[in-house]
N, C-alpha and C positions, 0 to 999 in steps of 0.2 A: 472312843468316841460312842456317844450315846445315840440313840436312832433321830433324836430332835436335832443334834449338833449337825448330824449327816445330812439331813432335808434341810437343815438352814444353809449349810455349805452348797448343797446341790440349786437349791434355790437363788442364792447369790450367783453362782456361777451361769444358771440360766438367763439372770437377768442381765448379767455382762454378755451373755452371747445374743440376746435380744438388742441389746444397746449398740453393738457392733455390727450387726446386722443391720440396723437401721443406718449407721453410718455407711456402711458399704453402699446400700441402696441409693442413699444420696449421692454418694461418688459417682454410681453408674448413670444417674440421672443427668447431673452435672456433664458426664462426658457425652452423653446422647445429645443433649442439647449443645455441646459444643460442635458437633456435626462429626463427620467422617474423619478418619486421620489416616493419610498413607502409611505403606510399611515403611518407607525409608525416614519418614516423620517420626515414625512410631519407635524405631530401633536404629537409631544412625549408627551405635557399634556394632550392628549385625555385617559387618564386611566379611566377604570370603576371604578366609585366608589362604595364602597360596604358599606359605612355608611350610606347610604340612606335608609330610612323607608318608605314603600309603606301605604298609609292611605288611607282607603277604602271609598267609596261613599255611603256607607250605614249610616242611622242615627245613633247616640250614642243611648245605652239605656238611657231611663230618670232616671232611678235608680242612675245612677253616680252622678245626680246633688242633690238628696235629702237634703243631711246634708251639702252642699255648703253654702259658704256666698255668698251674692249678692256685688260684687265688688265695694268697696267703701261706703256701705250701712250698714256693720256689718251682723251679724247672724239674721235670719228672725222673731224670737222671742223676740228679743231684740230692744231697741232703741238706735239710734245715740246718744252720751254724748253731 
C-alpha cells in the first residue's frame, strides 16, 4: 500500500469512528432524557444463582484416588487387553 492509500484508509476509519461516537452520544442523551432506571429493570436476568457450588482451593485428600482407575488405562494392577 502506498502512503496515500494508508492515509485514505486511516481517514475513512476516523470518519467511521466520529459517526459512531455521534450515534453513541445520541443514545446516551436519549437514555438520560428517559430518566433513571432501577437496577431490577435494567438487568432482570441478573438473578442470584443458587445452584452454584463453591469449590475450595485446598488440595484434595489423596485417599480419594487410591482405588480409582487411570483414565483410559484401566485398573492399576491389571494390564490393558
